[in-house]
Structure formats: C-alpha cells, structure tokens
N, C-alpha and C positions, 0 to 999 in steps of 0.2 A: 485504869486506862480504857479508852473506848475504841481503840483501833482494832480492826478486824484481825490484825496480825501481831498482837502482843504475844508475850512469851508462849512458846509452843507447849511447854510443860510436859507432864508425864504421859500424855496421850499421843504425842506427835510421833510420826514416822521418823526414824533416824535420818539425818541428813548432815552432810559435811559442808554443804554450800552455805554461803552467806546470803543475807537479804539483798546484796548488791548484784548477785549473779543474774545472768540472763536466763529467762525461762525458755525451755525447749519442749514443745508439745509433741509427744510421741504417740499421736493418734493415727492409727492405720487409715490409709486412704484407698485401700483396695476396693474395687467394686464387688458387690455381692448381691445375689438374688435370693438370699435366705430369708424366710419369714421370721417374725419375732420368735415364734415357738421353736423353730428349728435352731435359730441362733442361741437361744437360751439353753436348749437341750445340749448343744455342743459345749458351751461353757461349763455347764453342770457336769457333763461327762468327763471333760478334760481336767477339771479342778484337782483330782487326786494326783495327776501327773504334771501339775503346773510348774514344779521345780525343774522339769526337763525342757522348759520352753526354749532355753538358749542352745540346746544341743539336738533337739528333735525337729527337723525341718517340717515334717508332716504335721506335727502338733502345732508348730508356729503358724503354718498356713491356715489351719482350721480356726485357730483363735483369732487371727487377723480377719478372716472372712466374717466370723460371728460378731466380733466387736464392731466391725465396720457397719454391719446391718443394724445393730442396736443403736449405734451412734446416729445413723441416718434416721431411724425411727424417732429417737428423742428430739432431733432437730424438727421433725414434722410436728411432734407434740408441742414444741415451744412456739410454733407458728400457727397453731390451730385456731380456727374461727369458731367461737362458742355458739354463734347464731345458727350455724349449719348443723342442727341436731342429728340429722340422719347420717351425716358423714362422720361425726365424732364418736358415735356409740361404739363402733367396731374398734376405733383407736383406743378408747378408754378400756375396753375389755382386754385388749392386747397389753396395754400398759400395766394392768394389775399383775401381770406375770413378773414384772420387775420387782414387785414388793413381796413376793412369797418367800418363805423361809429358805427353800432350796437354792433359789437363785442368789439371794443376798449373801448366803454363806459361801457359795461358789465364787462370787465376785470378790469377796474379801480374801478368799484363799488365793485367787489369781493375783490380787493386789500385793499380798505378802511376797509371793514368788517374784513378781516384777521388780519390787523394790530390792529384793535380795540380789537379783541379777544386775540392777543398776549400780548397787554398791560394789559388786565384784568388778565392774568396769573401771572403777576408781577415778572417774572424770568428775571433778568438782568445779570446773570452770563455768558450768551452767547448771541450772536447776531443772532436772528432767521432770516433766509432768506426764505420767504414763496414761495409757488409754483407760485404765481402770478408774483413775481419778476424774478424767473427763466425763466418763459415764456417770460416776457418782454425782458430780457437780450438776450435770444436766438433769439427772434424776431428781435431785433436790429442787431445782427450779421448776420442773413440771409439777411436783407435789405442791409447791407454793402457789403456782398458777391455778391448778385445778381446785385447790382448797378454797381459794378466794374468788372463785367464779370467773377467772380470767379477767378480773377488773383492773389488775395492775398494768402499768405500762410495760411493754415488752422488755424482758431482761436479756434478750439475745445479744444486744450490742455490748452489754457489760459482762456477758457470761464469762469471758476469759480474761477479765482484768486481773491485775497482779494480786490484789487483796483476796479475791475469790480463789485464785490458784494456791496462794499460801494457806488459806483456810482449809481447803480440801486435803492438802498434804498433811495437815495436822490431825485429821481424823484417826481414831485408834486403829490398831492393827487387827483387832477382832471385832466382829459385829456384836458380840455379847457385851462389849464395853461402851456401846454407843450411849445407852441411857445414863450411866454415871457421868459421861462427858458433858451432858446438858447442864449440869449444875456444878461442874468442877471449877474450883477457884483458879486452877492452873491452866485452864483452856482459854483460848482467845475468844472474843465475842463472835467472830466469824465462824470458828469451828463449832461453837455451841449452837449457833443458828443452823448449820448444816446437819449436825447430829440430831437436833430437834426435828428437823424436816424429815429425816430418814425414819426416825421413831414414829412420828405422826403418820407418815405414809404406811408403815408396816402395821401399826397398832390401831389406827383409826380409819384411814382412807380405804385400805384393802378390805377389812371386815365389813365396812359399811356398804361398799359397792358390790363386793363378791358374795356377801352373805355367808361366808364360810367361817368356821371356827377351828381352822387348822392350827397346829402349834406355831407360835410365833418364834422366829429366830432372834428377835430382839426382846429379851426378858425385861419385864418391868415389875418391881415389887413395891411393897408399902413404903420401905425406906427411900426408894428412888422417888416415889411420888411426893413424899414429904420434902425431900431435898429439892426437888424441882419447884414445888410451891413456895418453899422458903426463899430460894434464890430469887425467883422472879417477883415474889411478894415484896422482898426487900428492895429489889431494883425499882419498883414503882414508887416506893417511898423516897429513895435517894434522888430520883429524877424529878425534882420539884418543877422543872420547866416543861415536863411532859415527855412522852416517848416519841421517837421518830417512827416513820411508817413501817420500817422493817421490824423495829422493836415491838410495835403494836401487833404486827402479824404473829411474831413469836409469842407474845403475851396471850393472844387468842388461842394459839395452838396449845400453850401450857394449860390454859383454863379448860379447854376441851379434854385434854389428856387427863388432867387431875380429876375433873368432875366425872368423866366416864369410868375411870378406874375406881373412884370412891363409891360410885353408885353400885358397881358390881360387887364391891366388898361390904356393902351396907348391912347385909344380913349375916355376915360372918362374924367371927370373934372380933373384939375391939382391935382397931388398928389406928395408926397415926392419922389416917384419912377420916376417921370418925370423930376427931376432936374439934371443939369449937375454934381452936387456934388455926387449924388447917382450913376450916371454912372461911375464916376471916382473911386468910392469905389469898384464897381463890377469889373472894369477893373484892379484894383489893385490885386484883388483875382486871376484873370485870368493870370496876369503876374507872379504870384507865381508858377503857374502850367506850363506855357509855356515860356521858356526863349528865347526870340527873338534874343538875342545876340549869342546863340548857335544853335538854330533851324532855318531852313529856309524852303522855300516852297518845296524843293526837298530832305529834310531829310528823310532817311529811318529808323530812330531809332525807336525801338518798343515803343509803348505807355505804360505809367504806369497806375496803377489802377485809380488814380484820373483823369488822362487825358481821359481814356476810359469812365469813368462815365460822365464827362462833355460833351463828344461828343455823348453819347448814350441816354441821357434823357433830357426831357424838351425842352425849346425853347431858349437856349443860343445863337445859331447862328442867328436866325431871330431877336432876340433882338439886337445883335451886328450890324447886317445890318442896323437896324433902328437907332441905336445910332450913326452910322457913318454919318447920315444926320446932326448931330450937331458936328462940328469940335472942339468945346470947350473941349470935354471930350473923344472923340473916338480916337482909335489908329488903323489906316488903316493897318499898317504892321502886327499887331497882328491879326486883323480880316481876312486879306488875308491868314495868316498862318493857322488860325482855319478853314477857308473854305477849304483849300487844304487838311489838315489833315482829315477833316470830309468826303470829297469825297473819300479819300483813305480808310478810316475806313468803309464806307458804302459798298465799293466794294471789301472788303477783300476776298470775295468768288465770283469769277466772274460768276459762274453759279447760284448764289443765286438770284432768282427773287424777294425775299422779300427785299433784299438790294436795288435793283433798285426801287422797289415800295416805300420804305422808303425815298429814295433820292428825288423822285418826289413829295412825300407828303410834303416835306419841301420846295422844290424849287417853286412849282406851286402856293400855296396860298400866297407866298411872292414874286411874279414874278417881280414887279417893283423894289424891293430891291435886290433880289438874282442875277438878271441879271447884275447889276453893278459890283458885286464882281466876278462873273464868267468871265465877260469880262476882268476884271483886271488880273485874272489868265491867260487868253488867251494871253494877251500882254506879261506877264512875261515868259510864256512858249516860245513864239516866240523869245524873247530876249535871252533865255538860249540855243537855238538850237545849236549855234556854239560856246558856251562857253566851252573851254577845261577843265575848273576847275569844271564843274558841272557834277554830276553823270548822264550819258546818260540814264541809265535804269530808274532812278527816274524821269527824264524829260519825257521820253516816257510814263511812267505810268500816270503821271499827265496830259500830253497832251491828251491821250486817254479819260480820265475821263472828262476833260473840253470840248472836242469836243462832247462827248456823251451828256453832259449837254446842250450844245448849240443846239444840234439837238432837244432835248425835248422842250426847251424853245421857239424854232422857229417853232414848228409843226403848219402848217396852220390850222389843225383841232382844235387847242386849242384856246378857246375864249380869246382874249387879247394877243395872241402870239406876240413875239417881232419881229421886223424887223431889220436886221443887218445894222450897220453903215458901210460905205466903208472900214474903217480901219479894222474892224472885219473880213470882207470878205478877205481882203488882208492877214491878219494873218492866216486865215484858209487855203488859197491857199498855203501860204509859208510852213505851217506845212505839208500839203499834199505832196508837192514836196520834202520836206526833208525826209519823211519816206516812200515814195512809192517804193523806190528801196531797202528798208531794208529787214531784215529777216522776220520771222513770226510776231515777236513783232512789227516791223516797219510797216508791212502791216496792222496790226490791228489798229494802230494809223491812217494810211492813210485812211483806210475804215471809221473810225469814223469822220474824217475831211470831207470826201466826202459826207457822209450822211448829215452832217450839211449844206454843200454847195448845196445840192439838194433842200433846202428850200429857196435859195437865188434867187433873180431875175436875169435872164440871163444878163441883161445890167450891173448889179453890178459886176458880174463875169468878164465880158468883161473889165470893167474899172480896176479891180484888176489885170487881166492878162496883160494888157498894162503897168501897173505900174511895175509889176514884170519883164517884158521884158526889161524895161529901166534900170533895175538894173544890176550891174556887176556880181551878183551871179546867174543870170538866167541860162546861159549855163552850169555852173558847177552843178547846181541842177539836170539838165537832165542827165549829165554824171554820177553823183553819183547814180542816180536812175536806170540807164540802161533801161529807158523806153522812147525811142525817141518820142513815140506818146502819152506820158502821158498827154500833154495839151488837147488832144482830149477828155480825160475822163471828164474834168471839164470845158472846154471852149466850148461854143456852136459853131457849125460849121459856123454860120454867123458872128462870131467875128473874125476879122483879126488882127493879131499881127502886129505892125509896123515893117517895114523892116529894 
C-alpha cells in the first residue's frame, strides 16, 4: 500500500478514533515573548512533571507559553527566504536547539503525557492532534526544507492536511524507537518519512551545522543501518516506474545516513555496513537519484532537491571513494559523475570562500582516495577538449575546478601532498595550451592549470613538453592560442624542445 495512512502498526500512539473522525488541533494560541532558548528550557525543565499537566494550572500556563513560542518560530522557519543569508544564520542557529538530545527527549515525554490525558477524557468523536504533534510535524518539514536548500515548493499550505496529521500521530511513543520505525513493515509510508526526517535532523543536520559530538538521543546501530538500506534498496527495485519527489528526498536522506554511518564504522570490526551487498543497496538508491544514462560529467542541468541534499550533507562522496576500492559493488561511472557534480555544486558561487573551504575539508582528509577520482576527471576533461559534441562551456567549468583541486592536493606545504604522475602533468600542459589563448573564461582555466604546474618538478614538465612537441596538435595549439611564447610560461629555460 502506498497511502501515507496505511496500518498504524506497532509504533502508533493508541487511539480509539476512526479515520472518519474530525481532526481537532489542540495548538495553544497564547501570545508569548519567550525566546527559543527560554521556551526550550521550560519544556525540558517541566518534562519530569508532564503527567501533572491536567491538574497543575501553573505548569499548564508555562507549557502553553513555551509551546506557543516554539510553534511561532517554526512557522517563521517554514517561511524563510534562503537568499537573505544574513537574516537566516541566527534562525538556523536557534533551530539546531530543536534537534539536541535533551529537547527531543523532553518533547516525547510531553507527548506521552498529553496522549495519556486525552485518553482519560474519553472523547472519541474527534481525533485530537496535540501541540506536541504539531511541533513535530513542523520540525520535520523544516528539516526537509533546510536539507534540500529550500528548493521545494512551500509545504505550509499542506502542512496540516489529514494524511500528515495521521502520519505524525503514528510516530512511536519513545524517541529511541524512531530509527527502527524507518524500516518497519508495519509503519505507514507517511510515518516512515517523518521518522526518517527526525533521525536525519538529529544525526546529520545538527552535527554538520553545530560541529558537536554530543550523545544523540536517537540511537542508530549497524543493524538499523542495514535494515534501512535493505528496505529502501528494495523499494527502488519495486518501483519500476520511478520514485516520486517525496520518495526521492527520503531516498537521498537514506543514502546520506547509511554512507555517513558506514564511513565512521569503516575502520572498526566487520559490520553489515562493510559488506558488498550493503554497498550495492546504497548505490541502488544513488542510481534512483542520478540517471547515468542521461547525465554525464559535463551536464549543466539544474539539480533537484534530492540531488542537492545528497551533495550537501554527510559523507556520501568519501564513502563512494572508499567503496570504489572494492570493484564488486562500486560504480566508477556514477562516482565520477557525483564527484564532478559535487565540485560544481561547491563552486556555485565563485567568490564564496566558504565553498572553497568546504571543498578542501572533504578532499584533504580523504587525500589518498580523492586524488584518484580527481585524476580520473582530469583525464576525462582532456579527452573532451576537442570533442565537438561536448558543451565547451561545461568542459571549461569542470576543467577549472579540477585544476584548482589538483593545485590544492599537490601543495608542497601540505603534509602528505601528492606528486603528479607523468600522464597527469601531460594532461595539465595540454589543458593549459588549449585554453591559454581563449577569452576571459579560457584564461581562468589556463591560470588554474598553470598554478597546478607550479607544484610539478621541472624535469617532469620537460618530459611532458617533449611529448607534446612530438604530437601533431602541438603547432595548432600555439596558433589557436596566439601566444608564440606560451611554452616559456611553463617550460623551464633549461628544457629544450626537440627540433
């Protein structure tokens, strides 16, 4: 069944109401001037006494004020304009408080108490949706929006539709049970989606943005990761017609979650996440998001929300690089495509130093793995230079990014920096000659290639220059560039070309 509201199963909150009953939203409307930090502190402090909510007027008043403030803040997050970077930084910082272990535990404690109170009232003529569920539903939507770069159409209008309200009611009673819910055969698709978004927010979004390593209240173990990969890997096989947009977003979250967990466990004792079968399941999810029969290294197609999510969070790319060391399950074509798309995604703002920093933060810790795939892209760029069927602008863009990456990876000041193989030097020289006589864009590529060549031993450049001179394209390269002394730029004076 594909409905968001199929059988509630073992994880659902108890309810005597039927699906035909009318929903009653019990969201506090009281005005409150509490900050997010103050409101969260109140809910955390009152969680141990949550069962007294129906009899303690003071406790009830405090909880109403706190929940109202948090509800208003989440509404703001759902309407945020991602282009206003200065305005949203503070909002994002505050939002991370929703994803810490202390608050999520407190929220689920309040949720159990509220449902216990509703059951004691004995009214089954309507389906009550308490403030805790409204906060959880909005929290999930904000996680989905943030993770996909706010590229999705606003979900505010559909936020409180019947299917979403049924799905949030089906979330488990304890926060520790969220992860098994993601792959439970008894859970509805809607509930699985919400559970996945909460786990993704707590285990991926918060650690990535806050940089902390605090204990997570949402435990994830090897068996969970294997169960998640198996469930969604099988789902991609069953859906011969392809996945919908929501399913693709969930598939991307699963790939990020599984890859990040597997990479952290890579050096530990053998686990299910280290098996080739696990890798094939994750690659199955990736193939659903990136059609290698349609996309290629030089595609300029805009990325969708699920693709943006996968390239922006977690450790998918380093995991892919590592997985390629085992040819039984890896797909080099797909990994090369992901590497190229990731480079373009990170450099979407050429003046953004944060983008360059993020690129280096991923390349450097995985130096021995990343260099293999950057070199692979270098070879592919060189092959495409004279291909009339390839988008020249897209080739130039990727060439500049690859040469820039080569420069960083070969920096002599970097501990463990790479030393170029002769073929790599030859490709860099060829790229330089191809673009040195171009316009502004071409000169940018030539400059990037030249910067990489500055880290090369002069003897290696001599060998490359000699090999280039032997080729029939060498004279035409200079004619095309209108730089008769171009060789002097990258060939040391002591190096003599053969006559």
